[in-house]
C-alpha positions as CSV (number, residue, x, y, z in Angstrom):
1,M,91.0,112.3,105.4
2,S,93.6,112.7,108.8
3,N,97.3,112.7,108.2
4,S,99.5,109.8,110.1
5,H,102.8,111.3,111.5
6,V,105.5,108.5,110.8
7,S,108.3,108.9,113.5
8,Y,111.1,106.9,115.2
9,Q,113.4,107.9,117.4
10,N,116.8,108.1,116.6
11,S,115.9,108.0,112.6
12,N,114.1,111.0,109.7
13,I,112.5,109.1,108.2
14,A,71.3,92.9,88.6
15,P,69.5,94.1,92.1
16,A,70.4,90.9,94.6
17,M,66.5,88.7,94.6
18,H,65.4,89.0,98.0
19,R,68.2,90.8,99.4
20,P,67.5,91.4,103.4
21,H,66.6,87.9,103.7
22,S,69.9,86.4,102.0
23,P,71.7,84.0,104.4
24,I,74.6,84.6,103.2
25,L,74.4,88.1,105.0
26,I,73.5,86.6,108.3
27,L,76.1,84.3,107.9
28,I,79.3,86.4,106.9
29,P,79.9,87.8,110.1
30,I,79.5,84.0,111.8
31,I,82.3,83.2,109.2
32,L,84.5,86.1,110.0
33,I,84.4,86.2,113.8
34,L,85.3,82.2,113.7
35,F,88.0,83.2,111.3
36,L,89.8,86.0,113.1
37,L,89.6,84.2,116.8
38,P,92.0,81.4,115.6
39,T,94.4,84.1,114.5
40,R,94.9,86.4,117.3
41,A,95.4,82.8,119.3
42,V,98.2,81.9,116.5
43,A,100.0,85.4,116.9
44,T,100.4,85.3,120.4
45,S,100.8,81.5,121.5
46,T,102.7,79.5,118.3
47,P,106.0,78.9,118.1
48,L,106.6,78.6,114.4
49,I,106.6,82.2,113.8
50,A,109.4,84.1,115.1
51,R,108.5,86.6,117.8
52,S,109.8,89.4,119.5
53,P,108.6,92.8,121.1
54,T,108.2,95.9,118.3
55,P,110.3,98.3,120.3
56,A,109.0,101.5,121.5
57,N,111.2,103.3,119.5
58,C,110.1,101.7,116.3
59,T,106.3,102.0,116.2
60,F,104.0,104.7,115.5
61,P,100.9,105.7,114.5
62,G,98.7,104.8,111.8
63,D,96.2,106.1,110.2
64,E,92.3,105.1,110.9
65,N,91.0,106.5,108.2
66,T,92.5,104.3,105.1
67,Y,92.8,101.1,107.1
68,G,91.4,101.1,110.4
69,L,89.7,98.1,112.2
70,G,86.2,99.0,110.5
71,I,87.6,99.9,107.0
72,R,89.3,96.3,107.3
73,I,86.6,94.6,108.9
74,G,84.1,96.3,106.1
75,L,86.9,95.3,103.3
76,Y,87.2,91.7,104.5
77,L,83.3,91.1,104.4
78,Q,83.2,92.4,100.9
79,W,86.3,90.3,99.6
80,L,83.5,87.4,101.5
81,S,80.2,88.3,100.0
82,T,81.5,88.5,96.8
83,T,83.0,85.5,96.5
84,L,80.6,83.9,97.8
85,A,77.9,85.5,95.5
86,N,80.4,84.9,92.7
87,N,80.3,81.0,92.7
88,F,77.1,80.3,95.3
89,V,74.3,83.0,94.8
90,P,74.6,84.3,91.0
91,S,71.6,85.9,91.2
92,E,73.1,88.3,94.1
93,A,76.4,88.6,92.1
94,P,76.1,91.7,89.8
95,A,75.2,93.6,92.9
96,M,77.7,92.7,95.3
97,R,80.5,92.9,92.5
98,V,79.2,96.4,92.1
99,A,79.9,97.3,96.0
100,N,83.4,95.6,95.4
101,I,83.9,97.7,92.5
102,N,83.2,101.2,95.3
103,F,85.3,99.7,98.1
104,H,87.7,98.4,95.4
105,L,88.1,102.2,94.5
106,A,87.6,104.2,97.4
107,A,90.7,102.0,98.8
108,F,93.1,102.8,95.9
109,I,91.9,106.6,96.1
110,A,92.7,106.7,99.6
111,L,96.5,104.5,98.6
112,M,96.9,107.1,95.5
113,Y,95.9,110.0,97.6
114,R,98.4,109.4,100.6
115,T,101.1,108.4,98.3
116,I,101.2,111.6,96.2
117,A,100.0,114.4,99.0
118,Q,102.0,112.4,102.3
119,R,105.1,110.9,100.5
120,G,107.2,112.4,103.1
121,R,104.9,110.9,106.1
122,L,103.2,107.8,104.2
123,A,105.4,104.8,105.6
124,A,106.8,102.1,102.8
125,V,105.2,99.4,105.0
126,E,101.9,101.4,105.1
127,A,101.7,101.6,101.3
128,F,102.4,97.9,101.4
129,L,99.0,97.0,103.4
130,L,97.5,99.6,101.0
131,L,98.0,97.5,98.2
132,V,97.1,94.1,99.9
133,L,93.8,95.9,100.7
134,C,93.7,96.7,97.2
135,T,94.5,93.6,95.9
136,G,92.2,91.9,97.9
137,G,89.5,93.9,95.6
138,V,91.0,92.5,92.6
139,C,90.8,89.4,93.7
140,S,87.8,88.7,95.4
141,G,85.9,89.5,92.3
142,R,86.7,86.4,90.6
143,G,84.6,83.7,89.7
144,T,81.3,83.2,87.8
145,G,78.1,81.3,88.2
146,N,77.5,78.4,90.5
147,A,80.4,76.6,91.7
148,V,77.9,73.4,92.4
149,D,76.3,72.9,89.2
150,A,79.6,73.5,87.4
151,L,80.9,70.8,89.2
152,E,78.1,68.2,88.7
153,G,78.5,69.3,84.7
154,E,75.4,71.3,84.1
155,E,75.4,74.8,83.1
156,P,75.6,77.5,86.0
157,R,72.4,79.6,86.7
158,T,73.3,83.1,85.6
159,N,70.8,86.2,84.8
160,P,69.2,85.3,82.0
161,D,69.5,88.9,81.4
162,R,73.2,87.9,80.5
163,K,72.8,86.0,77.8
164,R,70.2,88.3,75.7
165,K,72.7,91.2,76.4
166,A,75.7,92.7,77.4
167,M,74.9,94.2,80.6
168,G,77.3,97.4,80.1
169,P,81.4,98.0,80.2
170,G,81.8,97.2,84.4
171,S,84.5,94.6,83.2
172,L,86.2,97.0,81.4
173,F,86.1,99.4,84.1
174,R,87.3,96.6,86.8
175,T,89.8,95.4,84.7
176,M,91.2,99.5,84.8
177,L,90.9,99.3,88.3
178,G,92.9,95.6,88.8
179,A,95.5,97.0,86.2
180,A,96.1,100.7,87.7
181,T,96.5,98.5,91.5
182,L,99.1,95.9,89.5
183,Y,100.7,99.1,88.3
184,Y,101.5,100.5,91.2
185,G,102.3,97.2,93.0
186,V,105.1,97.8,90.7
187,W,106.6,100.8,91.0
188,L,105.7,100.2,95.0
189,A,108.5,97.6,94.7
190,Y,111.1,98.7,92.2
191,V,111.1,102.3,93.3
192,G,108.2,103.3,96.0
193,L,109.9,101.3,99.0
194,D,113.0,103.4,98.8
195,A,111.4,107.0,98.2
196,L,108.5,106.5,101.3
197,S,109.2,106.8,105.2
198,H,111.4,103.7,106.8
199,P,113.7,103.7,109.6
200,P,117.5,103.7,108.1
201,P,119.8,100.7,109.5
202,E,121.5,102.7,112.3
203,S,117.9,103.2,114.4
204,G,117.6,99.2,115.0
205,C,114.2,99.4,113.8
206,R,113.2,97.2,110.8
207,H,109.6,97.0,108.5
208,V,108.4,93.4,108.8
209,V,105.8,91.6,107.0
210,F,103.7,87.8,107.4
211,W,104.6,85.5,104.7
212,F,103.7,82.4,106.4
213,A,106.4,83.7,108.7
214,K,107.8,87.0,110.3
215,V,110.4,88.5,107.3
216,A,112.0,91.9,106.4
217,L,110.2,94.2,104.1
218,F,113.4,95.1,102.7
219,G,115.0,91.8,101.6
220,W,114.2,89.1,99.4
221,Y,110.4,89.4,100.1
222,R,111.2,92.3,98.4
223,V,112.7,90.1,94.9
224,F,109.8,88.4,95.6
225,L,107.2,91.3,95.2
226,K,109.0,92.4,92.2
227,V,108.5,89.0,90.3
228,I,104.8,88.7,91.3
229,F,103.7,92.2,90.1
230,T,105.8,92.1,86.9
231,I,104.1,89.4,86.4
232,A,101.0,90.2,87.4
233,A,100.9,93.4,85.6
234,S,101.6,91.9,82.1
235,Y,98.7,89.6,82.9
236,G,96.2,92.4,83.2
237,S,97.9,94.1,80.3
238,L,96.9,91.7,78.4
239,S,93.6,91.6,79.9
240,L,92.7,95.2,79.7
241,V,93.8,95.2,75.8
242,W,91.7,92.3,75.5
243,N,88.4,94.3,77.3
244,F,88.8,97.1,75.4
245,Y,88.7,94.8,72.0
246,V,85.5,93.2,73.1
247,V,83.8,96.5,74.3
248,L,84.4,98.1,70.5
249,R,83.5,95.1,69.3
250,L,80.4,95.1,71.2
251,V,79.7,98.2,70.1
252,R,80.0,97.5,66.4
253,R,77.6,94.5,67.0
254,R,74.9,96.7,69.0
255,G,75.7,100.0,69.1
256,M,76.0,102.6,71.9
257,K,73.0,102.2,73.6
258,G,73.3,98.3,73.3
259,V,76.2,98.0,75.4
260,F,76.1,101.5,78.1
261,S,72.1,101.2,78.9
262,G,72.4,97.9,80.7
263,P,73.6,98.2,85.0
264,L,77.1,98.5,85.9
265,D,77.8,94.6,86.2
266,P,81.6,94.2,86.3
267,Q,81.3,91.2,84.5
268,G,78.7,91.7,81.9
269,V,80.5,92.3,78.9
270,L,83.2,89.6,79.5
271,E,80.4,87.0,79.5
272,G,77.8,88.8,77.2
273,A,81.2,88.0,74.8
274,I,81.4,84.9,75.6
275,H,77.4,84.4,74.6
276,T,77.4,86.7,71.7
277,L,80.7,86.5,70.1
278,G,81.1,82.8,69.8
279,S,79.5,80.1,67.9
280,P,77.9,77.3,69.5
281,S,80.6,74.6,68.2
282,Q,83.3,76.5,69.8
283,A,82.5,75.0,73.1
284,K,85.0,75.2,76.3
285,P,86.5,71.9,77.4
286,R,84.9,71.0,80.7
287,M,87.3,71.2,82.5
288,F,88.3,74.9,81.7
289,T,84.1,75.1,82.5
290,V,84.6,73.9,86.2
291,L,87.5,76.0,86.9
292,M,86.2,79.1,85.6
293,H,82.8,78.2,87.8
294,T,84.7,76.6,91.1
295,T,86.7,79.7,91.8
296,F,86.3,80.3,95.4
297,S,89.6,82.9,96.0
298,L,91.7,81.0,98.4
299,D,94.0,83.6,98.5
300,L,92.2,86.0,100.5
301,P,92.8,84.8,103.7
302,V,96.5,85.2,103.0
303,F,95.7,88.8,102.4
304,V,94.3,88.8,106.0
305,L,96.6,87.3,107.6
306,I,99.2,89.6,105.8
307,T,97.2,92.6,107.0
308,E,96.8,91.8,110.8
309,F,99.9,90.3,111.4
310,T,102.0,93.3,110.0
311,I,99.9,95.5,112.0
312,S,100.6,93.8,114.9
313,W,104.5,93.2,114.2
314,N,105.3,96.5,113.5
315,G,103.6,98.2,116.2
316,I,101.0,100.5,114.2
317,S,98.6,102.4,116.9
318,G,95.9,104.0,116.9
319,V,93.9,101.4,114.0
320,N,92.2,99.1,116.1
321,G,89.1,100.3,117.5
322,L,85.9,100.7,116.3
323,N,85.1,104.4,118.7
324,S,84.4,106.5,115.4
325,T,81.5,106.4,113.4
326,G,83.8,106.1,110.3
327,Q,84.7,102.7,111.5
328,L,81.5,101.5,112.0
329,I,79.6,102.9,108.3
330,P,81.6,100.1,106.5
331,I,80.0,97.5,108.7
332,V,76.5,98.8,109.0
333,R,76.6,99.1,105.4
334,L,76.7,95.8,104.8
335,S,74.6,94.3,107.6
């Protein structure tokens, strides 16, 4: 993994069925391209977003090995395909959630490596970008079952194996990974932004991010991050405790082999617990069922906008090309 040198002048700083013929894999690139095209147009023409050229002394080279264009597109495609599968194609959902965990884990490892090994060269805004990409991985795994069936009041179509047995500790692992991401967000908002590289006030440069406008990373938006990640990390901790409880209870009922012998379906344990630990009389209200099965992760487009506008506005160079093998592998892997 190559080092990113930040410098500022005047500063010191369950297998899918018929997967090869899945219409999702054909529609994903088309949907993403159509989505990104108006994004670029907004960035160059809309008067609603404060725009000013990034001074030459405020730009810096990014690290294409951690958030290059190919890697970003690969992550966006993974978010979209996982969300669509979770909500509309349950038969493909287990495989897509496993792939989502792999992408999320790789992004989080890159974030931790750069934070620990390259703290003096890692810009605060770069850590924020990587955190956004990891958070998208957390959010894209939401939604279970078939949204259309849920809206019609029917039992969503799921893999029949899930109702017969818990499919492994994948839910616990995914919750642990998500909680670790949220804990990093708490550290970054309270401590990390000051500890990492950022331009001093006298340089005339500042790190900016997208939040429906161009806003300074160091300012009210940082307070907003503190509030959001504190609440999210608290919820993540409760979810982590619950998942540990579910796994331990399933181990007592089924034994180690019964819990750990199945595929690594990230929602298997939790959904298995719903089916095996609850009595038939404990039916969920229909509205809760509809909400649970129609989650479409509408926040994911916001993560895409935050990432792309932030890269552009901070003048981060060297991360918008597809001229290396490393940038093409994530896209080819998902095609």
